[in-house]
Backbone bond lengths (Angstrom), bond angles and torsions (degrees), N, CA, C in turn:
res aa  C-N    CA-C-N  psi(-1)  N-CA   C-N-CA  omega(-1)  CA-C   N-CA-C  phi
1 X - - - 1.459 - - 1.530 110.28 -
2 X 1.308 116.56 129.85 1.470 121.01 -177.23 1.523 110.36 -63.90
3 X 1.330 115.56 131.45 1.467 121.47 -177.48 1.534 108.84 -95.22
4 X 1.346 116.12 93.22 1.460 120.40 -177.37 1.525 112.08 -64.39
5 X 1.319 116.49 -37.95 1.459 119.97 -179.57 1.530 111.13 -63.18
6 X 1.319 115.42 -47.98 1.459 119.88 -179.44 1.523 110.91 -66.34
7 X 1.336 116.43 -38.88 1.459 120.04 177.88 1.521 110.85 -58.59
8 X 1.335 116.30 -43.76 1.467 120.02 178.99 1.519 111.14 -63.96
9 X 1.347 117.04 -44.72 1.465 120.53 179.85 1.524 111.16 -61.79
10 X 1.335 116.03 -44.37 1.466 120.26 -179.22 1.529 111.00 -64.59
11 X 1.335 116.94 -39.66 1.466 119.59 178.79 1.522 111.54 -66.03
12 X 1.315 116.78 -40.61 1.472 119.91 176.79 1.526 110.37 -61.89
13 X 1.330 115.88 -47.86 1.460 119.76 -178.56 1.531 111.30 -63.64
14 X 1.315 116.44 -37.42 1.462 120.75 -178.95 1.525 111.68 -65.04
15 X 1.340 116.10 -26.16 1.463 121.64 178.67 1.532 112.15 -101.07
16 X 1.315 115.75 8.93 1.469 122.27 -179.51 1.532 111.33 58.08
17 X 1.321 116.04 36.38 1.458 121.59 -179.29 1.525 110.16 -103.73
18 X 1.306 115.40 149.97 1.462 121.95 179.39 1.527 109.82 -106.00
19 X 1.327 117.19 160.40 1.466 119.61 173.78 1.524 112.38 -53.81
20 X 1.341 116.05 -33.49 1.465 120.05 178.93 1.531 111.50 -63.40
21 X 1.332 116.08 -35.53 1.469 119.89 178.82 1.523 110.79 -65.16
22 X 1.326 116.01 -44.27 1.460 120.45 179.58 1.524 110.66 -65.57
23 X 1.321 116.19 -42.10 1.467 119.90 178.95 1.516 111.00 -61.49
24 X 1.314 116.43 -41.89 1.467 120.95 179.36 1.525 110.32 -67.00
25 X 1.311 116.54 -39.25 1.461 120.34 -179.27 1.510 113.12 -66.16
26 X 1.333 117.00 -32.44 1.464 121.52 -179.65 1.529 112.06 -98.99
27 X 1.337 115.97 -2.84 1.473 121.52 -179.01 1.529 110.40 58.01
28 X 1.322 115.42 51.48 1.459 121.35 176.63 1.529 108.54 -131.49
29 X 1.306 116.36 175.28 1.456 120.96 178.44 1.529 110.40 -75.90
30 X 1.325 115.67 142.91 1.456 119.07 179.24 1.522 110.33 -65.53
31 X 1.330 117.84 -26.17 1.463 120.49 177.82 1.526 110.80 -61.78
32 X 1.330 117.26 -32.61 1.462 120.72 177.67 1.523 110.67 -66.25
33 X 1.328 116.58 -41.06 1.465 120.59 178.93 1.526 110.05 -65.21
34 X 1.315 116.77 -42.69 1.467 120.05 -179.88 1.533 111.03 -62.22
35 X 1.317 116.94 -34.35 1.465 120.02 176.86 1.525 110.90 -66.72
36 X 1.340 117.14 -37.90 1.460 120.35 177.26 1.522 111.26 -61.19
37 X 1.334 116.12 -33.62 1.459 121.40 -174.25 1.522 113.18 -89.92
38 X 1.309 117.55 -12.83 1.462 122.86 -174.73 1.531 110.02 -80.66
39 X 1.339 118.16 116.27 1.474 119.96 -177.84 1.523 113.61 -67.66
40 X 1.322 116.82 -14.30 1.463 119.79 -179.00 1.524 112.67 -86.22
41 X 1.320 117.61 -7.80 1.456 121.49 -178.35 1.527 110.73 -110.69
42 X 1.312 117.01 153.10 1.465 121.92 -174.05 1.525 114.54 -80.48
43 X 1.335 117.89 -25.95 1.467 120.09 -173.40 1.530 111.47 -67.26
44 X 1.339 115.74 140.11 1.464 122.44 -177.43 1.523 110.82 -111.50
45 X 1.334 117.82 155.66 1.466 120.76 176.31 1.528 111.02 -59.31
46 X 1.314 116.46 141.54 1.461 120.76 179.06 1.524 109.68 -82.59
47 X 1.314 116.16 163.96 1.467 121.24 -178.83 1.525 111.29 -59.22
48 X 1.331 117.57 -38.12 1.465 120.51 -179.99 1.524 111.35 -58.32
49 X 1.317 116.62 -31.65 1.461 120.16 179.72 1.520 110.91 -66.84
50 X 1.332 115.93 -45.55 1.466 119.39 178.23 1.532 111.06 -66.33
51 X 1.327 116.65 -36.59 1.467 120.37 177.67 1.527 110.66 -63.06
52 X 1.333 115.94 -41.08 1.470 119.99 -179.73 1.530 110.39 -64.62
53 X 1.325 116.29 -42.71 1.468 120.09 179.16 1.523 110.19 -62.81
54 X 1.332 117.28 -41.48 1.461 120.61 178.31 1.531 110.60 -61.25
55 X 1.322 116.57 -39.16 1.469 120.65 178.39 1.531 110.76 -63.34
56 X 1.334 116.30 -34.51 1.465 119.43 178.30 1.528 111.22 -69.19
57 X 1.332 115.79 -31.28 1.465 119.66 176.11 1.530 110.41 -62.81
58 X 1.339 115.99 -42.36 1.460 119.92 177.49 1.528 110.59 -66.77
59 X 1.331 116.17 -39.75 1.461 120.61 179.09 1.525 110.71 -63.41
60 X 1.330 116.58 -36.00 1.456 120.89 178.82 1.525 110.90 -58.98
61 X 1.327 116.68 -40.08 1.461 119.72 178.46 1.513 111.81 -60.30
62 X 1.338 116.54 -42.22 1.469 120.66 179.11 1.523 110.93 -66.93
63 X 1.341 116.82 -41.95 1.468 120.67 -179.62 1.525 111.26 -65.51
64 X 1.325 115.86 -37.46 1.464 119.57 -179.91 1.526 110.85 -66.62
65 X 1.319 116.78 -41.82 1.458 120.39 177.67 1.528 110.64 -64.34
66 X 1.317 116.65 -41.48 1.466 120.65 178.46 1.523 110.68 -63.17
67 X 1.336 115.95 -42.93 1.465 120.47 -179.91 1.522 111.18 -64.00
68 X 1.327 116.95 -40.95 1.466 120.71 178.61 1.520 110.63 -64.15
69 X 1.323 116.86 -42.13 1.460 120.53 177.67 1.525 110.86 -62.44
70 X 1.331 116.34 -41.08 1.465 120.53 178.63 1.524 110.97 -64.85
71 X 1.336 116.32 -40.00 1.463 120.18 179.44 1.526 110.72 -64.64
72 X 1.327 116.05 -41.47 1.463 119.63 177.40 1.523 110.87 -66.37
73 X 1.334 115.65 -37.49 1.461 119.64 177.64 1.513 112.11 -64.68
74 X 1.319 116.79 -38.16 1.467 120.13 178.72 1.520 111.16 -67.20
75 X 1.339 116.42 -30.45 1.462 118.90 177.67 1.525 110.11 -66.85
76 X 1.323 116.37 -37.95 1.465 119.98 176.99 1.520 111.22 -67.15
77 X 1.323 116.24 -34.38 1.459 120.77 -176.24 1.528 112.94 -83.91
78 X 1.366 116.04 -43.63 1.468 120.15 -173.24 1.524 113.90 -112.17
79 X 1.338 116.88 -8.15 1.454 119.17 -176.27 1.511 112.45 79.01
80 X 1.325 117.33 15.02 1.464 122.26 179.75 1.525 109.56 -151.47
81 X 1.315 116.39 141.87 1.456 120.88 177.22 1.534 109.53 -75.09
82 X 1.301 115.95 119.06 1.460 122.39 179.20 1.524 108.47 -107.14
83 X 1.323 116.87 127.03 1.464 122.00 176.73 1.521 108.02 -113.44
84 X 1.305 115.64 123.23 1.458 120.79 -177.22 1.530 111.34 -76.66
85 X 1.344 115.29 138.94 1.463 121.74 174.12 1.527 108.33 -119.92
86 X 1.331 115.79 133.13 1.464 120.69 -169.73 1.524 113.26 -104.06
87 X 1.321 114.06 147.30 1.458 122.60 169.74 1.524 107.48 -113.26
88 X 1.318 117.18 164.33 1.466 120.52 -175.81 1.519 112.39 -52.56
89 X 1.332 115.92 -39.80 1.458 119.71 -175.25 1.535 113.67 -76.14
90 X 1.326 116.89 -5.96 1.468 120.49 -179.17 1.522 112.87 -83.75
91 X 1.332 116.70 -13.03 1.458 120.74 -175.36 1.524 110.69 -130.58
92 X 1.333 116.89 156.98 1.474 119.38 173.60 1.526 109.90 -59.28
93 X 1.307 116.03 153.26 1.467 120.76 -177.13 1.525 112.41 -59.33
94 X 1.337 116.28 -26.65 1.464 120.33 -177.61 1.532 112.83 -77.80
95 X 1.318 117.63 -12.09 1.467 120.84 -177.55 1.535 110.23 -95.88
96 X 1.332 117.91 128.46 1.470 121.40 179.32 1.527 111.79 -74.16
97 X 1.311 116.75 111.47 1.461 121.54 -176.89 1.529 111.19 -58.70
98 X 1.337 115.60 -39.92 1.459 118.88 -177.49 1.512 112.95 -58.59
99 X 1.328 117.16 -38.66 1.465 121.04 -179.04 1.524 110.71 -64.41
100 X 1.338 116.62 -41.04 1.464 120.83 178.60 1.534 110.44 -64.28
101 X 1.331 116.45 -42.20 1.455 119.13 -179.03 1.531 111.78 -72.64
102 X 1.318 117.01 -30.30 1.463 119.26 174.00 1.526 109.83 -63.24
103 X 1.326 117.11 -41.14 1.465 120.57 176.18 1.525 110.51 -59.26
104 X 1.325 116.50 -42.40 1.467 120.69 177.81 1.526 110.90 -62.76
105 X 1.330 116.39 -40.69 1.464 121.02 179.35 1.524 111.05 -64.90
106 X 1.328 116.80 -39.83 1.465 120.77 179.32 1.527 111.55 -65.48
107 X 1.325 116.33 -37.83 1.466 119.98 176.60 1.521 110.03 -66.14
108 X 1.331 116.61 -40.19 1.464 120.18 176.57 1.524 110.31 -59.52
109 X 1.334 117.14 -41.05 1.468 120.88 177.56 1.532 110.94 -61.57
110 X 1.338 115.85 -41.08 1.465 119.53 179.59 1.530 111.25 -63.72
111 X 1.311 115.92 -41.83 1.465 119.69 179.78 1.528 111.01 -69.90
112 X 1.340 116.51 -37.74 1.467 120.10 176.25 1.526 110.36 -59.46
113 X 1.327 115.38 -42.22 1.471 120.11 -178.03 1.530 111.60 -62.70
114 X 1.329 115.91 -26.74 1.466 120.79 179.31 1.529 112.03 -98.58
115 X 1.352 115.37 6.39 1.468 121.43 179.95 1.526 111.41 58.24
116 X 1.332 115.71 41.06 1.461 122.16 179.29 1.531 109.05 -104.61
117 X 1.313 117.13 128.44 1.459 121.37 178.70 1.525 110.98 -70.33
118 X 1.317 116.10 146.98 1.462 121.97 177.72 1.522 108.84 -153.03
119 X 1.307 115.44 169.05 1.461 121.06 177.15 1.517 109.60 -136.31
120 X 1.333 116.00 136.81 1.450 120.20 169.84 1.523 108.25 -82.05
121 X 1.315 116.18 132.96 1.464 122.11 178.92 1.524 107.75 -136.72
122 X 1.315 116.63 136.64 1.461 119.32 179.77 1.528 110.81 -57.99
123 X 1.313 115.67 142.08 1.463 121.36 -178.28 1.522 111.73 -62.58
124 X 1.323 117.02 -23.24 1.468 120.47 -179.00 1.527 112.56 -76.81
125 X 1.328 118.20 -12.31 1.471 121.16 -179.58 1.529 109.38 -76.05
126 X 1.320 116.26 127.95 1.465 119.25 178.92 1.527 110.62 -89.34
127 X 1.339 116.35 175.55 1.466 121.10 -176.64 1.522 111.72 -60.44
128 X 1.324 116.60 -36.49 1.464 119.69 -179.29 1.521 110.63 -63.51
129 X 1.332 116.43 -42.80 1.467 120.41 178.86 1.522 110.27 -62.54
130 X 1.334 116.50 -42.73 1.459 120.35 -179.71 1.524 110.66 -62.84
131 X 1.325 116.81 -43.95 1.462 120.97 178.67 1.523 111.00 -57.43
132 X 1.330 116.41 -41.78 1.462 121.28 -177.21 1.524 112.32 -70.52
133 X 1.353 116.90 -23.58 1.461 119.94 -174.38 1.526 113.59 -113.25
134 X 1.313 117.63 9.65 1.466 121.00 -177.57 1.524 112.86 -58.00
135 X 1.331 116.47 -34.28 1.463 119.96 -175.90 1.523 112.81 -93.42
136 X 1.328 117.18 7.47 1.464 119.98 179.42 1.527 109.86 -65.34
137 X 1.317 116.62 143.97 1.463 121.49 -178.66 1.524 109.79 -127.42
138 X 1.342 118.69 139.08 1.473 126.33 1.18 1.529 113.55 -86.91
139 X 1.334 118.11 -8.93 1.457 120.63 -176.86 1.528 111.01 -128.03
140 X 1.340 115.34 145.06 1.461 119.93 174.41 1.516 109.96 -63.42
141 X 1.319 116.44 -44.74 1.463 122.30 -176.77 1.529 108.62 -134.36
142 X 1.355 118.01 82.39 1.467 120.37 -175.98 1.521 113.24 -60.46
143 X 1.325 117.94 -28.60 1.465 120.22 177.64 1.526 110.87 -64.66
144 X 1.328 116.00 -45.18 1.462 120.10 178.57 1.526 110.84 -67.51
145 X 1.331 117.35 -39.13 1.460 120.96 178.86 1.531 110.49 -60.95
146 X 1.324 116.13 -44.70 1.462 120.76 -178.92 1.528 110.89 -66.48
147 X 1.322 116.24 -44.92 1.462 120.50 179.76 1.516 110.92 -63.16
148 X 1.333 116.28 -42.28 1.466 120.32 179.91 1.526 110.52 -61.76
149 X 1.331 116.74 -45.45 1.456 119.37 -178.92 1.528 110.73 -63.80
150 X 1.335 116.85 -41.73 1.464 120.14 178.85 1.521 110.93 -64.33
151 X 1.323 117.06 -41.43 1.465 120.74 -179.86 1.527 111.48 -67.15
152 X 1.319 116.77 -41.88 1.465 120.88 179.62 1.528 110.52 -61.01
153 X 1.323 115.68 -36.51 1.462 120.60 179.68 1.531 112.12 -86.47
154 X 1.320 116.20 -5.12 1.455 120.01 179.85 1.513 113.90 68.71
155 X 1.330 117.80 24.58 1.464 121.25 -176.40 1.529 109.68 -88.18
156 X 1.325 118.26 117.23 1.464 120.35 179.89 1.522 112.07 -73.96
157 X 1.310 115.01 157.51 1.464 121.67 179.13 1.522 111.60 -55.05
158 X 1.318 116.91 -42.38 1.464 121.06 -177.20 1.518 112.01 -61.64
159 X 1.336 116.96 -34.95 1.467 120.65 -179.12 1.528 110.86 -70.96
160 X 1.318 117.16 -39.01 1.469 120.80 176.52 1.516 109.74 -63.33
161 X 1.326 116.22 -45.60 1.462 121.11 -178.65 1.527 110.96 -61.49
162 X 1.321 116.77 -44.49 1.460 121.02 -178.83 1.521 111.42 -64.35
163 X 1.339 116.11 -41.48 1.466 120.20 -178.37 1.523 111.64 -65.00
164 X 1.336 116.20 -33.84 1.459 120.31 -176.90 1.527 112.57 -96.36
165 X 1.338 116.70 -3.74 1.458 119.81 179.22 1.512 113.44 67.93
166 X 1.341 116.00 37.86 1.460 120.80 -179.85 1.527 108.64 -128.11
167 X 1.310 116.29 177.79 1.458 120.05 179.49 1.520 111.06 -83.24
168 X 1.316 115.31 154.35 1.452 119.77 175.14 1.508 111.77 -62.20
169 X 1.320 117.40 -29.86 1.459 121.61 178.45 1.523 110.94 -60.02
170 X 1.328 117.38 -38.69 1.469 120.45 179.77 1.520 110.58 -63.14
171 X 1.332 116.98 -42.98 1.460 120.56 179.63 1.528 109.88 -65.84
172 X 1.317 116.61 -40.36 1.467 119.79 177.90 1.527 110.94 -63.07
173 X 1.334 117.00 -35.97 1.472 120.55 177.51 1.528 110.61 -65.71
174 X 1.331 116.88 -36.69 1.473 119.70 177.61 1.514 110.82 -61.97
175 X 1.329 116.41 -33.27 1.467 121.05 -177.29 1.524 112.87 -87.23
176 X 1.318 117.42 -21.37 1.469 122.74 -172.65 1.529 111.28 -74.60
177 X 1.338 118.67 116.57 1.466 120.13 -179.24 1.528 113.58 -65.16
178 X 1.315 117.38 -15.21 1.464 120.21 179.34 1.528 112.01 -83.75
179 X 1.323 116.85 -13.93 1.476 120.50 178.13 1.526 108.30 -104.55
180 X 1.331 115.07 69.90 1.464 121.54 -170.13 1.537 113.73 -56.47
181 X 1.312 117.84 -35.38 1.461 119.67 -174.54 1.521 113.35 -85.07
182 X 1.309 117.52 -10.00 1.467 122.08 179.96 1.524 108.87 -91.17
183 X 1.328 116.94 99.02 1.463 121.64 -175.58 1.529 111.08 -113.67
184 X 1.331 117.25 151.27 1.470 120.97 179.55 1.523 111.43 -58.65
185 X 1.318 116.47 138.70 1.465 121.35 178.54 1.527 109.30 -83.08
186 X 1.322 116.24 165.25 1.472 120.83 -177.43 1.527 111.82 -59.15
187 X 1.335 117.14 -38.20 1.466 119.98 -179.33 1.522 111.48 -61.57
188 X 1.324 117.73 -31.35 1.464 121.25 179.57 1.523 110.30 -69.09
189 X 1.336 116.23 -43.36 1.466 120.08 177.19 1.530 110.27 -62.96
190 X 1.337 116.09 -41.64 1.466 120.55 -179.97 1.529 110.70 -62.90
191 X 1.330 116.20 -38.71 1.456 120.03 179.24 1.529 110.86 -62.50
192 X 1.329 117.15 -42.60 1.467 120.28 178.16 1.526 111.05 -65.03
193 X 1.335 116.47 -37.70 1.471 119.37 176.92 1.528 110.44 -61.95
194 X 1.330 116.15 -40.89 1.466 120.29 178.89 1.535 110.39 -64.07
195 X 1.330 116.61 -39.68 1.459 120.43 178.07 1.519 110.97 -62.36
196 X 1.329 116.37 -41.70 1.467 120.64 178.52 1.527 110.67 -61.74
197 X 1.331 116.68 -40.38 1.465 120.78 179.24 1.527 110.84 -64.74
198 X 1.329 117.32 -39.66 1.462 121.07 179.66 1.532 110.98 -64.62
199 X 1.322 116.45 -42.46 1.467 120.01 178.90 1.518 110.32 -65.08
200 X 1.324 116.68 -42.12 1.470 120.45 179.87 1.523 111.04 -62.71
201 X 1.333 116.38 -41.51 1.460 120.29 -179.88 1.532 111.10 -65.25
202 X 1.321 116.35 -42.93 1.465 120.25 179.44 1.535 110.70 -66.98
203 X 1.326 116.99 -36.54 1.468 121.12 177.22 1.522 110.23 -61.93
204 X 1.318 116.80 -42.13 1.466 121.28 179.07 1.524 110.93 -62.07
205 X 1.344 116.39 -38.71 1.464 120.35 178.49 1.527 110.70 -62.64
206 X 1.344 116.38 -43.63 1.459 120.35 -178.84 1.520 111.31 -68.84
207 X 1.319 117.00 -35.86 1.469 119.76 178.20 1.530 111.07 -67.27
208 X 1.321 115.68 -31.70 1.464 119.58 179.54 1.526 111.21 -74.31
209 X 1.334 116.81 -37.44 1.463 120.50 -175.65 1.531 113.40 -92.62
210 X 1.342 116.39 -25.87 1.474 122.32 -179.11 1.540 112.66 43.64
211 X 1.324 116.86 61.48 1.471 119.14 -179.24 1.531 111.07 -65.06
212 X 1.319 115.43 145.07 1.467 121.03 -179.79 1.531 108.54 -135.93
213 X 1.334 117.30 110.58 1.470 127.16 3.83 1.532 111.74 -77.96
214 X 1.339 115.96 168.69 1.457 122.00 178.18 1.532 108.74 -74.82
215 X 1.339 117.89 123.46 1.469 119.85 -178.55 1.530 111.92 -70.06
216 X 1.317 115.51 141.31 1.468 121.22 -176.65 1.527 108.71 -144.74
217 X 1.313 116.03 137.25 1.463 120.69 -176.71 1.533 111.31 -92.43
218 X 1.323 117.44 132.69 1.469 120.06 175.70 1.520 111.38 -74.68
219 X 1.321 115.77 152.13 1.454 121.05 174.76 1.533 110.07 -65.13
220 X 1.317 116.56 155.03 1.451 120.16 171.73 1.528 108.71 -73.97
221 X 1.313 116.81 170.59 1.460 120.59 179.07 1.536 111.09 -62.65
222 X 1.333 117.04 -19.69 1.461 121.23 178.82 1.527 111.91 -89.94
223 X 1.341 116.45 1.49 1.458 120.08 178.30 1.513 114.34 78.62
224 X 1.331 116.84 27.14 1.463 120.79 -178.90 1.529 110.08 -126.32
225 X 1.334 115.24 175.26 1.461 121.52 178.08 1.520 109.72 -138.09
226 X 1.334 118.46 140.32 1.465 119.92 169.29 1.529 109.63 -60.56
227 X 1.316 117.16 156.90 1.462 121.09 -174.39 1.526 112.46 -55.21
228 X 1.335 117.88 -48.70 1.460 119.29 -176.48 1.523 111.77 -65.80
229 X 1.334 117.03 -36.92 1.464 120.20 177.13 1.524 110.70 -63.93
230 X 1.336 115.82 -39.39 1.466 119.68 178.50 1.528 110.28 -63.44
231 X 1.328 116.73 -43.76 1.464 120.91 178.93 1.528 110.13 -62.49
232 X 1.342 116.10 -44.10 1.468 120.47 179.21 1.533 111.31 -59.01
233 X 1.336 116.26 -43.59 1.468 119.68 -177.81 1.525 111.55 -67.74
234 X 1.322 117.27 -43.62 1.465 120.00 178.60 1.528 110.42 -62.70
235 X 1.326 116.28 -40.09 1.456 120.37 178.45 1.528 110.57 -66.55
236 X 1.335 116.90 -38.12 1.459 120.66 178.71 1.526 111.16 -62.37
237 X 1.325 116.41 -41.88 1.464 120.29 178.26 1.529 110.78 -66.27
238 X 1.331 116.04 -43.05 1.464 119.98 -179.40 1.531 110.83 -65.37
239 X 1.323 116.18 -43.19 1.463 120.04 -179.71 1.527 111.02 -65.44
240 X 1.331 116.82 -41.47 1.466 120.02 -178.71 1.524 111.26 -62.82
241 X 1.339 116.95 -37.05 1.461 119.85 178.19 1.514 111.13 -62.41
242 X 1.336 116.07 -42.18 1.459 119.24 179.79 1.527 111.31 -68.43
243 X 1.322 116.11 -40.07 1.461 120.22 -179.60 1.530 110.69 -64.41
244 X 1.340 116.41 -39.64 1.464 120.80 -177.25 1.517 113.41 -84.90
245 X 1.332 116.91 -0.01 1.469 119.80 -176.85 1.521 113.08 -66.30
246 X 1.356 116.72 -14.11 1.465 118.72 178.40 1.523 112.07 -76.92
247 X 1.351 116.02 -7.11 1.455 120.18 178.55 1.515 113.99 76.48
248 X 1.325 117.31 3.65 1.463 121.11 -178.11 1.533 112.10 -119.77
249 X 1.318 115.40 -40.83 1.458 120.29 -175.55 1.527 111.06 -77.26
250 X 1.320 116.16 138.31 1.461 122.33 175.73 1.524 108.25 -114.18
251 X 1.319 115.84 131.08 1.461 121.21 178.68 1.524 109.40 -106.52
252 X 1.313 116.04 125.35 1.454 121.00 175.13 1.526 109.62 -102.73
253 X 1.321 115.74 148.00 1.457 121.69 179.84 1.522 109.94 -109.87
254 X 1.318 115.87 150.33 1.463 120.75 175.45 1.523 108.57 -144.07
255 X 1.319 115.18 138.83 1.459 119.98 179.73 1.529 111.33 -61.99
256 X 1.319 114.42 140.35 1.460 121.19 170.14 1.520 106.95 -77.77
257 X 1.309 116.73 119.80 1.451 120.68 -177.70 1.515 110.37 -82.03
258 X 1.318 115.62 134.59 1.460 120.37 178.37 1.527 109.92 -66.39
259 X 1.333 116.61 139.03 1.460 121.06 178.43 1.517 108.62 -85.43
260 X 1.342 118.95 122.46 1.453 120.84 -179.99 1.517 111.74 -58.71
261 X 1.322 116.21 147.56 1.458 121.45 179.85 1.530 109.68 -56.03
262 X 1.324 115.32 133.28 1.460 120.39 176.41 1.513 113.73 89.81
263 X 1.363 117.64 -5.45 1.460 120.05 -178.79 1.524 112.44 -108.89
264 X 1.339 117.90 8.48 1.459 120.65 -175.87 1.520 112.63 -99.01
265 X 1.290 117.23 10.38 1.452 119.77 -179.64 1.509 111.35 -113.87
């Protein structure tokens, strides 16, 4: 049986969209969206919700083309491909930040495939700031680079803080462009590298087994995921893209059902 709830969650995650984005797009309460996504509740996503998500897919194509053009333009201006990374305050409230950053990530993938160097730079940085920091090593904007890598891996601030035994405020300072002297420490970069390796390993497992349907974990009622569930979901999305790259295969997703206490033995 097709899992409409899981399909909606997977599509949102694949576009880096939050329930709040969908609620804003449909002008409804976010609690209604969370009910659509909750496997324990009977209500299903309405057609308008799927239509809105499809529209965001088309919008992503336009944003990606715009981002690529901007990156090429920056190469003409600065001699380096600059890819903008957005924070909530960089865009109007009606614009989904995740979609813009996904476009930036896709452009980075395109440049990586061509072995072209690029730099992530916060969208709030103006041309003068970029000119002054062009020769910075190893990154023009290490705060944007760190934030981009964490966002691409889906690693929340709280998880970085817990892994390093520091406060969430410290991690937020590393990301904050206004706290110029507060930069990510080496252990933070290493932690993100380890996260990338875990996702890659899990993706390889799914590609080898090709489960049908692809298992996917539902969000908690607080809108979060345990670390392993997050890794599983990111790997599921990555594996499904590779499986469907032949243009013929369709991958369906289904929620992993929680095992009731006392029934797992």
